[in-house]
Chimera marker file (.cmm) of the C-alpha trace (Angstrom):
<marker_set name="trace">
<marker id="1" x="17.312" y="-9.705" z="14.869" r="1" g="1" b="0" radius="0.5"/>
<marker id="2" x="13.975" y="-8.929" z="16.547" r="1" g="1" b="0" radius="0.5"/>
<marker id="3" x="13.636" y="-5.740" z="14.511" r="1" g="1" b="0" radius="0.5"/>
<marker id="4" x="14.184" y="-7.656" z="11.271" r="1" g="1" b="0" radius="0.5"/>
<marker id="5" x="11.646" y="-10.311" z="12.311" r="1" g="1" b="0" radius="0.5"/>
<marker id="6" x="9.145" y="-7.564" z="13.152" r="1" g="1" b="0" radius="0.5"/>
<marker id="7" x="9.716" y="-5.863" z="9.794" r="1" g="1" b="0" radius="0.5"/>
<marker id="8" x="9.273" y="-9.139" z="7.914" r="1" g="1" b="0" radius="0.5"/>
<marker id="9" x="6.066" y="-9.782" z="9.853" r="1" g="1" b="0" radius="0.5"/>
<marker id="10" x="4.679" y="-6.372" z="8.882" r="1" g="1" b="0" radius="0.5"/>
<marker id="11" x="5.643" y="-6.874" z="5.237" r="1" g="1" b="0" radius="0.5"/>
<marker id="12" x="4.031" y="-10.329" z="5.246" r="1" g="1" b="0" radius="0.5"/>
<marker id="13" x="0.833" y="-8.858" z="6.714" r="1" g="1" b="0" radius="0.5"/>
<marker id="14" x="0.795" y="-6.124" z="4.074" r="1" g="1" b="0" radius="0.5"/>
<marker id="15" x="1.366" y="-8.668" z="1.296" r="1" g="1" b="0" radius="0.5"/>
<marker id="16" x="-1.474" y="-10.754" z="2.690" r="1" g="1" b="0" radius="0.5"/>
<marker id="17" x="-3.745" y="-7.713" z="2.610" r="1" g="1" b="0" radius="0.5"/>
<marker id="18" x="-2.672" y="-6.980" z="-0.962" r="1" g="1" b="0" radius="0.5"/>
<marker id="19" x="-3.508" y="-10.557" z="-1.947" r="1" g="1" b="0" radius="0.5"/>
<marker id="20" x="-6.949" y="-10.361" z="-0.329" r="1" g="1" b="0" radius="0.5"/>
<marker id="21" x="-7.680" y="-6.996" z="-1.941" r="1" g="1" b="0" radius="0.5"/>
<marker id="22" x="-6.664" y="-8.288" z="-5.378" r="1" g="1" b="0" radius="0.5"/>
<marker id="23" x="-8.935" y="-11.296" z="-4.925" r="1" g="1" b="0" radius="0.5"/>
<marker id="24" x="-11.780" y="-9.052" z="-3.802" r="1" g="1" b="0" radius="0.5"/>
<marker id="25" x="-11.351" y="-6.619" z="-6.678" r="1" g="1" b="0" radius="0.5"/>
<marker id="26" x="-11.123" y="-9.356" z="-9.305" r="1" g="1" b="0" radius="0.5"/>
<marker id="27" x="-13.095" y="-12.282" z="-7.941" r="1" g="1" b="0" radius="0.5"/>
<marker id="28" x="-15.910" y="-10.404" z="-6.249" r="1" g="1" b="0" radius="0.5"/>
<marker id="29" x="-15.680" y="-7.436" z="-8.615" r="1" g="1" b="0" radius="0.5"/>
<marker id="30" x="-15.666" y="-5.129" z="-5.594" r="1" g="1" b="0" radius="0.5"/>
<marker id="31" x="-13.019" y="-2.449" z="-6.150" r="1" g="1" b="0" radius="0.5"/>
<marker id="32" x="-14.578" y="-0.228" z="-3.467" r="1" g="1" b="0" radius="0.5"/>
<marker id="33" x="-14.200" y="-2.993" z="-0.876" r="1" g="1" b="0" radius="0.5"/>
<marker id="34" x="-10.681" y="-3.738" z="-2.131" r="1" g="1" b="0" radius="0.5"/>
<marker id="35" x="-9.732" y="-0.057" z="-1.727" r="1" g="1" b="0" radius="0.5"/>
<marker id="36" x="-11.081" y="-0.059" z="1.823" r="1" g="1" b="0" radius="0.5"/>
<marker id="37" x="-9.047" y="-3.190" z="2.603" r="1" g="1" b="0" radius="0.5"/>
<marker id="38" x="-5.873" y="-1.591" z="1.234" r="1" g="1" b="0" radius="0.5"/>
<marker id="39" x="-6.462" y="1.602" z="3.197" r="1" g="1" b="0" radius="0.5"/>
<marker id="40" x="-6.940" y="-0.365" z="6.422" r="1" g="1" b="0" radius="0.5"/>
<marker id="41" x="-3.806" y="-2.426" z="5.754" r="1" g="1" b="0" radius="0.5"/>
<marker id="42" x="-1.733" y="0.717" z="5.206" r="1" g="1" b="0" radius="0.5"/>
<marker id="43" x="-2.866" y="2.061" z="8.574" r="1" g="1" b="0" radius="0.5"/>
<marker id="44" x="-1.924" y="-1.206" z="10.262" r="1" g="1" b="0" radius="0.5"/>
<marker id="45" x="1.442" y="-1.431" z="8.507" r="1" g="1" b="0" radius="0.5"/>
<marker id="46" x="2.454" y="2.078" z="9.498" r="1" g="1" b="0" radius="0.5"/>
<marker id="47" x="1.306" y="1.567" z="13.093" r="1" g="1" b="0" radius="0.5"/>
<marker id="48" x="-0.379" y="4.980" z="12.910" r="1" g="1" b="0" radius="0.5"/>
<marker id="49" x="-4.015" y="6.058" z="12.928" r="1" g="1" b="0" radius="0.5"/>
<marker id="50" x="-4.840" y="5.016" z="9.376" r="1" g="1" b="0" radius="0.5"/>
<marker id="51" x="-7.937" y="7.173" z="9.032" r="1" g="1" b="0" radius="0.5"/>
<marker id="52" x="-6.112" y="10.324" z="10.080" r="1" g="1" b="0" radius="0.5"/>
<marker id="53" x="-2.956" y="9.451" z="8.132" r="1" g="1" b="0" radius="0.5"/>
<marker id="54" x="-4.785" y="8.750" z="4.881" r="1" g="1" b="0" radius="0.5"/>
<marker id="55" x="-6.774" y="11.969" z="5.120" r="1" g="1" b="0" radius="0.5"/>
<marker id="56" x="-3.589" y="14.055" z="4.903" r="1" g="1" b="0" radius="0.5"/>
<marker id="57" x="-2.337" y="15.904" z="1.868" r="1" g="1" b="0" radius="0.5"/>
<marker id="58" x="0.388" y="13.930" z="0.058" r="1" g="1" b="0" radius="0.5"/>
<marker id="59" x="3.326" y="16.014" z="1.329" r="1" g="1" b="0" radius="0.5"/>
<marker id="60" x="1.990" y="15.922" z="4.888" r="1" g="1" b="0" radius="0.5"/>
<marker id="61" x="1.573" y="12.143" z="4.817" r="1" g="1" b="0" radius="0.5"/>
<marker id="62" x="5.130" y="11.698" z="3.559" r="1" g="1" b="0" radius="0.5"/>
<marker id="63" x="6.410" y="14.106" z="6.216" r="1" g="1" b="0" radius="0.5"/>
<marker id="64" x="4.647" y="12.217" z="9.001" r="1" g="1" b="0" radius="0.5"/>
<marker id="65" x="6.140" y="8.939" z="7.800" r="1" g="1" b="0" radius="0.5"/>
<marker id="66" x="9.609" y="10.520" z="7.700" r="1" g="1" b="0" radius="0.5"/>
<marker id="67" x="9.435" y="11.578" z="11.348" r="1" g="1" b="0" radius="0.5"/>
<marker id="68" x="7.533" y="8.497" z="12.558" r="1" g="1" b="0" radius="0.5"/>
<marker id="69" x="10.539" y="6.208" z="12.508" r="1" g="1" b="0" radius="0.5"/>
<marker id="70" x="9.010" y="3.863" z="9.934" r="1" g="1" b="0" radius="0.5"/>
<marker id="71" x="11.543" y="1.438" z="8.526" r="1" g="1" b="0" radius="0.5"/>
<marker id="72" x="12.631" y="2.680" z="5.074" r="1" g="1" b="0" radius="0.5"/>
<marker id="73" x="12.327" y="-0.878" z="3.707" r="1" g="1" b="0" radius="0.5"/>
<marker id="74" x="8.597" y="-0.787" z="4.459" r="1" g="1" b="0" radius="0.5"/>
<marker id="75" x="7.994" y="2.535" z="2.709" r="1" g="1" b="0" radius="0.5"/>
<marker id="76" x="8.203" y="1.098" z="-0.796" r="1" g="1" b="0" radius="0.5"/>
<marker id="77" x="5.462" y="-1.376" z="0.098" r="1" g="1" b="0" radius="0.5"/>
<marker id="78" x="3.425" y="1.483" z="1.568" r="1" g="1" b="0" radius="0.5"/>
<marker id="79" x="3.885" y="3.586" z="-1.586" r="1" g="1" b="0" radius="0.5"/>
<marker id="80" x="2.864" y="0.706" z="-3.843" r="1" g="1" b="0" radius="0.5"/>
<marker id="81" x="-0.094" y="-0.113" z="-1.592" r="1" g="1" b="0" radius="0.5"/>
<marker id="82" x="-1.233" y="3.507" z="-1.811" r="1" g="1" b="0" radius="0.5"/>
<marker id="83" x="-0.936" y="3.290" z="-5.589" r="1" g="1" b="0" radius="0.5"/>
<marker id="84" x="-2.987" y="0.097" z="-5.620" r="1" g="1" b="0" radius="0.5"/>
<marker id="85" x="-5.586" y="1.773" z="-3.413" r="1" g="1" b="0" radius="0.5"/>
<marker id="86" x="-5.684" y="4.650" z="-5.916" r="1" g="1" b="0" radius="0.5"/>
<marker id="87" x="-6.302" y="2.169" z="-8.707" r="1" g="1" b="0" radius="0.5"/>
<marker id="88" x="-9.169" y="0.518" z="-6.841" r="1" g="1" b="0" radius="0.5"/>
<marker id="89" x="-10.721" y="3.861" z="-5.892" r="1" g="1" b="0" radius="0.5"/>
<marker id="90" x="-10.566" y="4.831" z="-9.564" r="1" g="1" b="0" radius="0.5"/>
<marker id="91" x="-12.185" y="1.561" z="-10.662" r="1" g="1" b="0" radius="0.5"/>
<marker id="92" x="-14.943" y="2.166" z="-8.095" r="1" g="1" b="0" radius="0.5"/>
<marker id="93" x="-15.621" y="5.619" z="-9.559" r="1" g="1" b="0" radius="0.5"/>
<marker id="94" x="-14.104" y="7.541" z="-6.641" r="1" g="1" b="0" radius="0.5"/>
<marker id="95" x="-11.934" y="9.844" z="-8.741" r="1" g="1" b="0" radius="0.5"/>
<marker id="96" x="-11.161" y="12.373" z="-6.015" r="1" g="1" b="0" radius="0.5"/>
<marker id="97" x="-9.989" y="9.657" z="-3.607" r="1" g="1" b="0" radius="0.5"/>
<marker id="98" x="-8.041" y="7.950" z="-6.398" r="1" g="1" b="0" radius="0.5"/>
<marker id="99" x="-6.205" y="11.211" z="-7.091" r="1" g="1" b="0" radius="0.5"/>
<marker id="100" x="-5.436" y="11.691" z="-3.387" r="1" g="1" b="0" radius="0.5"/>
<marker id="101" x="-4.045" y="8.149" z="-3.007" r="1" g="1" b="0" radius="0.5"/>
<marker id="102" x="-1.971" y="8.483" z="-6.197" r="1" g="1" b="0" radius="0.5"/>
<marker id="103" x="-0.527" y="11.748" z="-4.889" r="1" g="1" b="0" radius="0.5"/>
<marker id="104" x="0.199" y="10.166" z="-1.519" r="1" g="1" b="0" radius="0.5"/>
<marker id="105" x="1.903" y="7.218" z="-3.208" r="1" g="1" b="0" radius="0.5"/>
<marker id="106" x="4.133" y="9.497" z="-5.254" r="1" g="1" b="0" radius="0.5"/>
<marker id="107" x="4.948" y="11.714" z="-2.252" r="1" g="1" b="0" radius="0.5"/>
<marker id="108" x="6.012" y="8.696" z="-0.172" r="1" g="1" b="0" radius="0.5"/>
<marker id="109" x="8.067" y="7.325" z="-3.067" r="1" g="1" b="0" radius="0.5"/>
<marker id="110" x="9.767" y="10.683" z="-3.573" r="1" g="1" b="0" radius="0.5"/>
<marker id="111" x="10.429" y="11.190" z="0.144" r="1" g="1" b="0" radius="0.5"/>
<marker id="112" x="12.105" y="7.803" z="0.513" r="1" g="1" b="0" radius="0.5"/>
<marker id="113" x="13.809" y="7.545" z="-2.878" r="1" g="1" b="0" radius="0.5"/>
<marker id="114" x="11.607" y="4.889" z="-4.470" r="1" g="1" b="0" radius="0.5"/>
<marker id="115" x="10.770" y="4.767" z="-8.161" r="1" g="1" b="0" radius="0.5"/>
<marker id="116" x="7.122" y="4.535" z="-9.160" r="1" g="1" b="0" radius="0.5"/>
<marker id="117" x="6.327" y="4.386" z="-12.842" r="1" g="1" b="0" radius="0.5"/>
<marker id="118" x="3.138" y="5.518" z="-14.534" r="1" g="1" b="0" radius="0.5"/>
<marker id="119" x="1.556" y="2.293" z="-13.312" r="1" g="1" b="0" radius="0.5"/>
<marker id="120" x="3.270" y="1.480" z="-10.025" r="1" g="1" b="0" radius="0.5"/>
<marker id="121" x="2.102" y="-2.130" z="-9.996" r="1" g="1" b="0" radius="0.5"/>
<marker id="122" x="1.086" y="-3.919" z="-13.155" r="1" g="1" b="0" radius="0.5"/>
<marker id="123" x="-1.179" y="-6.946" z="-12.858" r="1" g="1" b="0" radius="0.5"/>
<marker id="124" x="1.701" y="-9.196" z="-13.915" r="1" g="1" b="0" radius="0.5"/>
<marker id="125" x="4.134" y="-7.707" z="-11.364" r="1" g="1" b="0" radius="0.5"/>
<marker id="126" x="1.534" y="-7.966" z="-8.627" r="1" g="1" b="0" radius="0.5"/>
<marker id="127" x="0.834" y="-11.608" z="-9.414" r="1" g="1" b="0" radius="0.5"/>
<marker id="128" x="4.560" y="-12.435" z="-9.530" r="1" g="1" b="0" radius="0.5"/>
<marker id="129" x="5.188" y="-10.628" z="-6.233" r="1" g="1" b="0" radius="0.5"/>
<marker id="130" x="2.357" y="-12.435" z="-4.497" r="1" g="1" b="0" radius="0.5"/>
<marker id="131" x="3.338" y="-15.834" z="-5.872" r="1" g="1" b="0" radius="0.5"/>
<marker id="132" x="6.999" y="-15.506" z="-4.918" r="1" g="1" b="0" radius="0.5"/>
<marker id="133" x="6.472" y="-13.863" z="-1.516" r="1" g="1" b="0" radius="0.5"/>
<marker id="134" x="3.361" y="-15.885" z="-0.763" r="1" g="1" b="0" radius="0.5"/>
<marker id="135" x="5.157" y="-19.155" z="-1.400" r="1" g="1" b="0" radius="0.5"/>
<marker id="136" x="8.132" y="-18.233" z="0.750" r="1" g="1" b="0" radius="0.5"/>
<marker id="137" x="6.199" y="-16.579" z="3.591" r="1" g="1" b="0" radius="0.5"/>
<marker id="138" x="3.280" y="-18.956" z="3.773" r="1" g="1" b="0" radius="0.5"/>
<marker id="139" x="0.762" y="-16.258" z="2.956" r="1" g="1" b="0" radius="0.5"/>
<link id1="1" id2="2" r="1" g="1" b="0" radius="0.2"/>
<link id1="2" id2="3" r="1" g="1" b="0" radius="0.2"/>
<link id1="3" id2="4" r="1" g="1" b="0" radius="0.2"/>
<link id1="4" id2="5" r="1" g="1" b="0" radius="0.2"/>
<link id1="5" id2="6" r="1" g="1" b="0" radius="0.2"/>
<link id1="6" id2="7" r="1" g="1" b="0" radius="0.2"/>
<link id1="7" id2="8" r="1" g="1" b="0" radius="0.2"/>
<link id1="8" id2="9" r="1" g="1" b="0" radius="0.2"/>
<link id1="9" id2="10" r="1" g="1" b="0" radius="0.2"/>
<link id1="10" id2="11" r="1" g="1" b="0" radius="0.2"/>
<link id1="11" id2="12" r="1" g="1" b="0" radius="0.2"/>
<link id1="12" id2="13" r="1" g="1" b="0" radius="0.2"/>
<link id1="13" id2="14" r="1" g="1" b="0" radius="0.2"/>
<link id1="14" id2="15" r="1" g="1" b="0" radius="0.2"/>
<link id1="15" id2="16" r="1" g="1" b="0" radius="0.2"/>
<link id1="16" id2="17" r="1" g="1" b="0" radius="0.2"/>
<link id1="17" id2="18" r="1" g="1" b="0" radius="0.2"/>
<link id1="18" id2="19" r="1" g="1" b="0" radius="0.2"/>
<link id1="19" id2="20" r="1" g="1" b="0" radius="0.2"/>
<link id1="20" id2="21" r="1" g="1" b="0" radius="0.2"/>
<link id1="21" id2="22" r="1" g="1" b="0" radius="0.2"/>
<link id1="22" id2="23" r="1" g="1" b="0" radius="0.2"/>
<link id1="23" id2="24" r="1" g="1" b="0" radius="0.2"/>
<link id1="24" id2="25" r="1" g="1" b="0" radius="0.2"/>
<link id1="25" id2="26" r="1" g="1" b="0" radius="0.2"/>
<link id1="26" id2="27" r="1" g="1" b="0" radius="0.2"/>
<link id1="27" id2="28" r="1" g="1" b="0" radius="0.2"/>
<link id1="28" id2="29" r="1" g="1" b="0" radius="0.2"/>
<link id1="29" id2="30" r="1" g="1" b="0" radius="0.2"/>
<link id1="30" id2="31" r="1" g="1" b="0" radius="0.2"/>
<link id1="31" id2="32" r="1" g="1" b="0" radius="0.2"/>
<link id1="32" id2="33" r="1" g="1" b="0" radius="0.2"/>
<link id1="33" id2="34" r="1" g="1" b="0" radius="0.2"/>
<link id1="34" id2="35" r="1" g="1" b="0" radius="0.2"/>
<link id1="35" id2="36" r="1" g="1" b="0" radius="0.2"/>
<link id1="36" id2="37" r="1" g="1" b="0" radius="0.2"/>
<link id1="37" id2="38" r="1" g="1" b="0" radius="0.2"/>
<link id1="38" id2="39" r="1" g="1" b="0" radius="0.2"/>
<link id1="39" id2="40" r="1" g="1" b="0" radius="0.2"/>
<link id1="40" id2="41" r="1" g="1" b="0" radius="0.2"/>
<link id1="41" id2="42" r="1" g="1" b="0" radius="0.2"/>
<link id1="42" id2="43" r="1" g="1" b="0" radius="0.2"/>
<link id1="43" id2="44" r="1" g="1" b="0" radius="0.2"/>
<link id1="44" id2="45" r="1" g="1" b="0" radius="0.2"/>
<link id1="45" id2="46" r="1" g="1" b="0" radius="0.2"/>
<link id1="46" id2="47" r="1" g="1" b="0" radius="0.2"/>
<link id1="47" id2="48" r="1" g="1" b="0" radius="0.2"/>
<link id1="48" id2="49" r="1" g="1" b="0" radius="0.2"/>
<link id1="49" id2="50" r="1" g="1" b="0" radius="0.2"/>
<link id1="50" id2="51" r="1" g="1" b="0" radius="0.2"/>
<link id1="51" id2="52" r="1" g="1" b="0" radius="0.2"/>
<link id1="52" id2="53" r="1" g="1" b="0" radius="0.2"/>
<link id1="53" id2="54" r="1" g="1" b="0" radius="0.2"/>
<link id1="54" id2="55" r="1" g="1" b="0" radius="0.2"/>
<link id1="55" id2="56" r="1" g="1" b="0" radius="0.2"/>
<link id1="56" id2="57" r="1" g="1" b="0" radius="0.2"/>
<link id1="57" id2="58" r="1" g="1" b="0" radius="0.2"/>
<link id1="58" id2="59" r="1" g="1" b="0" radius="0.2"/>
<link id1="59" id2="60" r="1" g="1" b="0" radius="0.2"/>
<link id1="60" id2="61" r="1" g="1" b="0" radius="0.2"/>
<link id1="61" id2="62" r="1" g="1" b="0" radius="0.2"/>
<link id1="62" id2="63" r="1" g="1" b="0" radius="0.2"/>
<link id1="63" id2="64" r="1" g="1" b="0" radius="0.2"/>
<link id1="64" id2="65" r="1" g="1" b="0" radius="0.2"/>
<link id1="65" id2="66" r="1" g="1" b="0" radius="0.2"/>
<link id1="66" id2="67" r="1" g="1" b="0" radius="0.2"/>
<link id1="67" id2="68" r="1" g="1" b="0" radius="0.2"/>
<link id1="68" id2="69" r="1" g="1" b="0" radius="0.2"/>
<link id1="69" id2="70" r="1" g="1" b="0" radius="0.2"/>
<link id1="70" id2="71" r="1" g="1" b="0" radius="0.2"/>
<link id1="71" id2="72" r="1" g="1" b="0" radius="0.2"/>
<link id1="72" id2="73" r="1" g="1" b="0" radius="0.2"/>
<link id1="73" id2="74" r="1" g="1" b="0" radius="0.2"/>
<link id1="74" id2="75" r="1" g="1" b="0" radius="0.2"/>
<link id1="75" id2="76" r="1" g="1" b="0" radius="0.2"/>
<link id1="76" id2="77" r="1" g="1" b="0" radius="0.2"/>
<link id1="77" id2="78" r="1" g="1" b="0" radius="0.2"/>
<link id1="78" id2="79" r="1" g="1" b="0" radius="0.2"/>
<link id1="79" id2="80" r="1" g="1" b="0" radius="0.2"/>
<link id1="80" id2="81" r="1" g="1" b="0" radius="0.2"/>
<link id1="81" id2="82" r="1" g="1" b="0" radius="0.2"/>
<link id1="82" id2="83" r="1" g="1" b="0" radius="0.2"/>
<link id1="83" id2="84" r="1" g="1" b="0" radius="0.2"/>
<link id1="84" id2="85" r="1" g="1" b="0" radius="0.2"/>
<link id1="85" id2="86" r="1" g="1" b="0" radius="0.2"/>
<link id1="86" id2="87" r="1" g="1" b="0" radius="0.2"/>
<link id1="87" id2="88" r="1" g="1" b="0" radius="0.2"/>
<link id1="88" id2="89" r="1" g="1" b="0" radius="0.2"/>
<link id1="89" id2="90" r="1" g="1" b="0" radius="0.2"/>
<link id1="90" id2="91" r="1" g="1" b="0" radius="0.2"/>
<link id1="91" id2="92" r="1" g="1" b="0" radius="0.2"/>
<link id1="92" id2="93" r="1" g="1" b="0" radius="0.2"/>
<link id1="93" id2="94" r="1" g="1" b="0" radius="0.2"/>
<link id1="94" id2="95" r="1" g="1" b="0" radius="0.2"/>
<link id1="95" id2="96" r="1" g="1" b="0" radius="0.2"/>
<link id1="96" id2="97" r="1" g="1" b="0" radius="0.2"/>
<link id1="97" id2="98" r="1" g="1" b="0" radius="0.2"/>
<link id1="98" id2="99" r="1" g="1" b="0" radius="0.2"/>
<link id1="99" id2="100" r="1" g="1" b="0" radius="0.2"/>
<link id1="100" id2="101" r="1" g="1" b="0" radius="0.2"/>
<link id1="101" id2="102" r="1" g="1" b="0" radius="0.2"/>
<link id1="102" id2="103" r="1" g="1" b="0" radius="0.2"/>
<link id1="103" id2="104" r="1" g="1" b="0" radius="0.2"/>
<link id1="104" id2="105" r="1" g="1" b="0" radius="0.2"/>
<link id1="105" id2="106" r="1" g="1" b="0" radius="0.2"/>
<link id1="106" id2="107" r="1" g="1" b="0" radius="0.2"/>
<link id1="107" id2="108" r="1" g="1" b="0" radius="0.2"/>
<link id1="108" id2="109" r="1" g="1" b="0" radius="0.2"/>
<link id1="109" id2="110" r="1" g="1" b="0" radius="0.2"/>
<link id1="110" id2="111" r="1" g="1" b="0" radius="0.2"/>
<link id1="111" id2="112" r="1" g="1" b="0" radius="0.2"/>
<link id1="112" id2="113" r="1" g="1" b="0" radius="0.2"/>
<link id1="113" id2="114" r="1" g="1" b="0" radius="0.2"/>
<link id1="114" id2="115" r="1" g="1" b="0" radius="0.2"/>
<link id1="115" id2="116" r="1" g="1" b="0" radius="0.2"/>
<link id1="116" id2="117" r="1" g="1" b="0" radius="0.2"/>
<link id1="117" id2="118" r="1" g="1" b="0" radius="0.2"/>
<link id1="118" id2="119" r="1" g="1" b="0" radius="0.2"/>
<link id1="119" id2="120" r="1" g="1" b="0" radius="0.2"/>
<link id1="120" id2="121" r="1" g="1" b="0" radius="0.2"/>
<link id1="121" id2="122" r="1" g="1" b="0" radius="0.2"/>
<link id1="122" id2="123" r="1" g="1" b="0" radius="0.2"/>
<link id1="123" id2="124" r="1" g="1" b="0" radius="0.2"/>
<link id1="124" id2="125" r="1" g="1" b="0" radius="0.2"/>
<link id1="125" id2="126" r="1" g="1" b="0" radius="0.2"/>
<link id1="126" id2="127" r="1" g="1" b="0" radius="0.2"/>
<link id1="127" id2="128" r="1" g="1" b="0" radius="0.2"/>
<link id1="128" id2="129" r="1" g="1" b="0" radius="0.2"/>
<link id1="129" id2="130" r="1" g="1" b="0" radius="0.2"/>
<link id1="130" id2="131" r="1" g="1" b="0" radius="0.2"/>
<link id1="131" id2="132" r="1" g="1" b="0" radius="0.2"/>
<link id1="132" id2="133" r="1" g="1" b="0" radius="0.2"/>
<link id1="133" id2="134" r="1" g="1" b="0" radius="0.2"/>
<link id1="134" id2="135" r="1" g="1" b="0" radius="0.2"/>
<link id1="135" id2="136" r="1" g="1" b="0" radius="0.2"/>
<link id1="136" id2="137" r="1" g="1" b="0" radius="0.2"/>
<link id1="137" id2="138" r="1" g="1" b="0" radius="0.2"/>
<link id1="138" id2="139" r="1" g="1" b="0" radius="0.2"/>
</marker_set>
């Protein structure tokens, strides 16, 4: 019971960070700031040193998550958050970082059996996710 509550709390925090990053990217037209917010949220959600974790090659990042004991339910959110970070880095003109985050997203998805399409999170899916989860979780 406590483990499930903890997991839901982490997912709610990550969804809150996604919401704030979307608002920052769109409302303030600050994709660089939105990418930084997503990267920080991923570090917090994984309970690992985010700076070190996100500097790893895609396969290494996925390997660390596999041995870290991270809840598999959280890994899909992490993969999609990495993909969103890649999108923001790309919009900010940081192509190298965008490629790294996209590779990390795909490696995490592959390692944990999640499906990411060519665009892991469309604007419509992101809005629907935030509206449904935000309404039910009070985010």
